[in-house]
C-alpha positions as CSV (number, residue, x, y, z in Angstrom):
1,X,70.6,117.3,113.7
2,X,68.6,114.2,113.7
3,X,70.8,111.4,112.3
4,X,70.9,110.8,108.6
5,X,71.3,108.3,105.7
6,X,74.2,109.4,103.7
7,X,75.6,108.1,100.4
8,X,79.4,109.1,100.3
9,X,80.8,107.9,96.9
10,X,84.6,107.5,96.8
11,X,84.4,106.1,100.3
12,X,87.6,104.7,100.0
13,X,89.4,107.5,99.0
14,X,91.7,110.3,100.5
15,X,88.8,112.9,101.3
16,X,86.2,110.1,101.4
17,X,87.2,108.0,104.3
18,X,87.7,111.1,106.3
19,X,84.5,112.5,106.0
20,X,83.0,109.4,106.4
21,X,84.4,109.1,109.4
22,X,83.2,112.8,110.5
23,X,79.8,111.8,109.7
24,X,79.7,108.6,111.8
25,X,81.6,110.1,114.5
26,X,78.4,112.3,114.9
27,X,76.0,109.3,114.6
28,X,74.6,109.2,110.9
29,X,74.4,106.5,108.7
30,X,76.9,106.2,105.6
31,X,76.8,104.0,102.7
32,X,80.2,103.9,101.4
33,X,81.0,103.4,97.7
34,X,84.2,103.0,95.6
35,X,84.9,100.6,92.9
36,X,88.7,100.0,94.4
37,X,90.3,100.6,91.0
38,X,94.1,100.6,90.6
39,X,94.9,104.0,89.8
40,X,96.9,103.8,92.5
41,X,98.0,101.2,95.3
42,X,94.5,99.2,95.8
43,X,96.0,98.5,99.5
44,X,96.1,102.1,100.2
45,X,92.5,101.8,99.5
46,X,91.5,98.6,101.5
47,X,93.3,100.1,104.6
48,X,92.0,103.4,104.7
49,X,88.5,101.2,104.1
50,X,89.5,99.1,107.3
51,X,89.1,102.1,109.2
52,X,85.7,102.5,108.7
53,X,84.5,99.2,108.7
54,X,84.5,98.3,112.1
55,X,82.7,101.9,112.7
56,X,78.7,101.3,113.8
57,X,76.1,103.0,110.9
58,X,78.9,101.6,108.3
59,X,78.3,99.7,105.3
60,X,80.4,99.5,102.1
61,X,79.3,98.8,98.6
62,X,82.0,98.1,95.8
63,X,80.7,99.7,92.7
64,X,81.8,102.2,89.9
65,X,79.8,104.9,89.9
66,X,79.7,104.3,86.1
67,X,77.3,101.6,86.3
68,X,74.1,103.0,85.9
69,X,71.8,100.1,86.4
70,X,73.8,99.5,90.1
71,X,73.2,102.9,90.9
72,X,69.8,102.9,89.8
73,X,69.5,99.9,92.3
74,X,71.2,101.3,95.4
75,X,69.1,104.7,95.5
76,X,66.0,102.6,95.0
77,X,67.0,100.2,97.9
78,X,68.4,102.8,100.2
79,X,66.6,105.3,100.0
80,X,69.5,108.3,101.0
81,X,69.0,111.5,102.8
82,X,72.0,113.1,101.5
83,X,74.9,112.3,99.0
84,X,78.5,113.2,99.2
85,X,80.1,112.4,95.9
86,X,83.6,112.2,95.9
87,X,84.2,109.5,93.5
88,X,86.1,110.8,90.6
89,X,89.1,109.8,88.1
90,X,92.1,112.4,89.7
91,X,95.0,113.8,88.6
92,X,95.9,116.4,85.9
93,X,98.0,114.8,84.3
94,X,96.8,111.3,84.5
95,X,94.1,112.8,82.1
96,X,96.5,113.9,79.3
97,X,97.4,110.4,78.8
98,X,93.8,108.4,79.6
99,X,90.9,110.7,78.5
100,X,88.3,108.3,78.1
101,X,88.8,107.4,82.6
102,X,87.3,110.7,83.0
103,X,84.6,110.7,81.1
104,X,83.6,107.3,82.5
105,X,84.1,108.0,85.9
106,X,83.4,111.8,86.1
107,X,80.8,112.4,83.3
108,X,78.9,109.5,82.9
109,X,79.2,108.7,86.6
110,X,78.1,112.0,87.8
111,X,75.3,112.0,85.6
112,X,74.1,108.7,87.7
113,X,74.2,110.2,90.5
114,X,72.3,113.1,89.5
115,X,69.7,110.7,88.3
116,X,69.8,108.6,91.5
117,X,69.3,111.9,93.9
118,X,67.1,113.2,91.1
119,X,64.5,110.0,91.8
120,X,65.3,109.5,94.9
121,X,64.7,113.1,96.3
122,X,67.7,113.3,97.6
123,X,67.9,116.6,100.2
124,X,70.6,117.3,99.5
125,X,73.8,116.8,97.1
126,X,77.5,117.6,97.7
127,X,79.6,117.1,95.0
128,X,83.4,117.3,94.4
129,X,84.4,119.9,92.2
130,X,88.1,121.3,92.0
131,X,90.5,124.3,92.0
132,X,91.5,123.3,88.4
133,X,88.4,125.1,87.4
134,X,90.0,128.6,87.2
135,X,92.2,126.8,84.5
136,X,94.4,129.7,82.7
137,X,92.6,132.4,85.2
138,X,95.4,134.4,86.7
139,X,93.7,137.3,88.8
140,X,93.8,136.2,92.4
141,X,93.0,135.0,95.0
142,X,90.4,132.9,92.7
143,X,86.9,133.9,93.6
144,X,83.4,132.3,92.9
145,X,82.3,135.1,91.2
146,X,85.2,134.8,88.4
147,X,84.2,133.1,85.3
148,X,85.7,129.7,84.6
149,X,85.2,129.6,80.7
150,X,89.3,128.5,80.3
151,X,90.2,125.2,81.4
152,X,93.8,123.8,80.7
153,X,93.3,120.4,81.3
154,X,90.6,117.8,80.5
155,X,90.2,116.7,84.3
156,X,89.4,120.4,85.0
157,X,87.0,120.7,81.9
158,X,85.0,117.5,83.6
159,X,84.7,119.0,86.5
160,X,83.4,122.2,85.1
161,X,80.9,119.8,83.3
162,X,80.1,118.5,86.8
163,X,78.7,122.1,88.4
164,X,76.9,122.5,84.9
165,X,75.1,119.5,85.4
166,X,74.0,120.0,88.4
167,X,72.9,123.7,88.0
168,X,70.7,122.2,84.9
169,X,69.6,119.2,87.9
170,X,68.7,122.2,90.4
171,X,66.7,123.9,87.6
172,X,64.5,121.4,86.2
173,X,64.5,119.0,89.1
174,X,65.0,121.5,92.3
175,X,67.5,119.4,93.4
176,X,69.6,121.4,96.3
177,X,73.3,121.3,94.7
178,X,76.6,122.1,96.3
179,X,79.9,122.3,94.3
180,X,83.2,122.4,96.7
181,X,86.4,123.5,95.0
182,X,88.8,121.4,96.4
183,X,92.4,123.7,96.9
184,X,95.0,121.5,96.6
185,X,94.4,119.0,99.6
186,X,97.0,117.2,101.9
187,X,97.7,114.9,104.7
188,X,97.9,111.9,106.2
189,X,96.5,109.0,104.0
190,X,97.2,110.7,100.9
191,X,97.1,110.1,97.4
192,X,100.3,108.5,96.6
193,X,100.0,110.4,93.0
194,X,100.4,114.0,94.9
195,X,103.0,115.6,95.7
196,X,103.7,115.2,99.4
197,X,103.6,111.7,99.1
198,X,105.8,111.6,95.6
199,X,108.6,114.0,97.9
200,X,108.6,112.4,101.3
201,X,108.9,108.7,99.8
202,X,111.8,109.8,97.2
203,X,113.6,111.7,100.1
204,X,113.4,108.7,102.4
205,X,115.1,106.7,99.8
206,X,117.5,108.8,98.9
207,X,116.0,110.2,94.9
208,X,116.1,113.5,94.2
209,X,112.6,115.2,93.5
210,X,111.1,116.6,90.3
211,X,110.7,120.0,91.1
212,X,108.4,121.6,88.2
213,X,108.5,125.5,86.6
214,X,112.0,125.3,88.3
215,X,110.2,125.7,91.7
216,X,108.3,129.1,90.8
217,X,105.0,127.5,92.4
218,X,102.4,128.3,94.5
219,X,99.7,126.4,95.7
220,X,97.5,127.0,98.6
221,X,97.6,123.6,100.6
222,X,94.6,122.9,102.7
223,X,95.0,120.2,105.3
224,X,92.9,117.3,105.1
225,X,90.8,117.7,108.7
226,X,89.6,121.4,107.2
227,X,88.5,119.8,103.5
228,X,86.4,117.1,105.9
229,X,85.3,119.6,108.2
230,X,84.2,122.1,105.5
231,X,82.6,119.4,103.7
232,X,79.8,117.9,106.6
233,X,79.3,122.1,107.5
234,X,78.0,122.6,103.5
235,X,76.2,119.4,103.7
236,X,74.2,120.5,106.5
237,X,73.2,123.6,105.0
238,X,71.5,123.1,101.7
239,X,72.0,125.6,98.9
240,X,68.9,127.5,98.4
241,X,67.9,129.6,95.4
242,X,69.3,133.3,96.3
243,X,66.6,135.8,95.8
244,X,68.8,138.7,94.8
245,X,70.1,136.9,91.7
246,X,70.0,138.6,88.3
247,X,69.6,136.6,85.4
248,X,70.6,140.1,83.7
249,X,73.6,140.1,85.2
250,X,74.5,136.6,85.8
251,X,77.1,135.8,88.6
252,X,78.4,132.7,87.9
253,X,78.3,131.9,92.0
254,X,74.7,132.5,92.6
255,X,71.9,131.3,91.0
256,X,67.7,131.5,90.9
257,X,67.8,127.8,91.6
258,X,69.0,125.9,94.7
259,X,72.7,125.7,93.2
260,X,76.0,127.0,95.0
261,X,79.5,126.5,94.6
262,X,82.3,127.2,97.2
263,X,86.2,127.4,97.2
264,X,87.4,125.4,100.2
265,X,91.4,126.0,100.4
266,X,93.9,127.5,103.1
267,X,93.4,130.7,102.0
268,X,97.5,131.2,102.9
269,X,99.2,130.3,99.2
270,X,103.0,128.9,100.0
271,X,105.4,128.8,97.4
272,X,106.4,125.3,96.5
273,X,110.3,125.7,97.8
274,X,108.4,126.4,101.6
275,X,106.7,123.4,100.8
276,X,109.6,121.6,100.1
277,X,111.7,123.0,103.1
278,X,108.6,122.3,105.5
279,X,108.8,118.3,104.4
280,X,112.8,118.2,104.5
281,X,112.3,119.9,108.4
282,X,109.6,117.3,109.6
283,X,112.2,114.3,107.6
284,X,115.1,115.7,109.2
285,X,116.7,115.5,105.6
286,X,117.6,117.5,102.1
287,X,116.0,116.9,99.0
288,X,118.3,116.6,95.9
289,X,116.2,118.5,93.4
290,X,115.7,117.8,89.9
291,X,114.4,121.5,88.3
292,X,112.0,120.9,85.1
293,X,109.9,123.1,83.1
294,X,106.0,123.8,84.1
295,X,104.2,120.2,83.0
296,X,101.2,120.2,80.2
297,X,97.8,120.5,82.1
298,X,99.6,122.6,85.0
299,X,99.0,125.9,86.4
300,X,101.9,128.0,88.5
301,X,99.8,129.3,91.2
302,X,96.9,128.5,92.9
303,X,95.0,131.0,96.0
304,X,91.8,130.4,97.3
305,X,89.3,133.1,98.4
306,X,86.6,131.1,100.9
307,X,84.7,134.5,102.0
308,X,81.9,132.6,100.5
309,X,82.1,129.5,102.4
310,X,83.0,131.6,105.7
311,X,79.7,133.7,104.8
312,X,77.6,130.6,104.7
313,X,79.4,127.7,107.0
314,X,81.0,129.9,110.0
315,X,83.8,127.8,108.9
316,X,87.8,128.5,107.2
317,X,90.7,126.1,107.0
318,X,93.3,127.4,108.9
319,X,95.5,124.7,109.6
320,X,99.5,126.0,109.3
321,X,101.0,124.0,106.4
322,X,104.1,123.0,108.4
323,X,101.8,121.3,111.5
324,X,100.0,119.7,108.4
325,X,103.3,118.5,106.4
326,X,104.9,117.2,110.3
327,X,101.2,115.1,110.9
328,X,101.6,114.1,107.1
329,X,105.3,112.4,107.7
330,X,104.5,111.0,110.9
331,X,101.7,109.1,109.0
332,X,103.9,107.9,106.8
333,X,106.4,106.8,108.8
334,X,104.5,104.6,110.5
335,X,102.2,103.2,107.7
336,X,105.1,102.5,105.9
337,X,107.4,102.1,108.7
338,X,109.9,104.3,106.8
């Protein structure tokens, strides 16, 4: 495949950095965009960025995706072949206290990216959705063929909105667009607001960890290297219309326009207490635990059916949680000299 010019939004983010590294390693040119906001420690974002800036073919642009004029200019000047849109206001719980940040970034920002792709005639848009779109669903494993009409957080609602908006642009303008529903991503360079980071930090500092729903949680933890590989595999195969799509019996996973959605998860749900045990083993320390009720906006379990991803790309995430956790702990101790 010929090298391409690719926009990666959220390039200083956890997933964005890893995706950009993979693309650069194979010879693509990458323009990385990020606003370096202070939702969490900007120094961690700058450290991630420092791993990209020396690499041949990389250029960084500091900009917010909500900057309509700036995004229009960027697309007009750069003429991207493909776009990987990962910039978003992340976090379920923060959406309960600062909802406007989610509308600005996840809805307004996504509109700007869609318009850029439309006018720039981008050959494929791949964007971050989330397992949170399954909301109150209890049928496991979650499948792209399931209905997702019952989100339980504004974050989830904005991600469902992204999927609907992408479908509209695929329908109206023929834009090939693929949404990726990420399942609990973890690993080196992860976000400080995620459970693995919070738990590791607290245990090393001798503080108790907060264990919600009294530990009765299950998550489809997915290692960052698997996520990045999945993103790139999907990027290389633009969405196409499904000739078998039947509008009289619409399937949420299919369309008669170039639009797709895929789960990316490990397809191996792990009880939260087993996850904590893996952290304790990697650290060589036991955690003090505060058992608390389920938080608003959260769900007790996630589980991914990844058969659609495997059929489309030939790839399935498969990193075992104990291996992934150990690699995170090694990174954490090195980065923070802990």
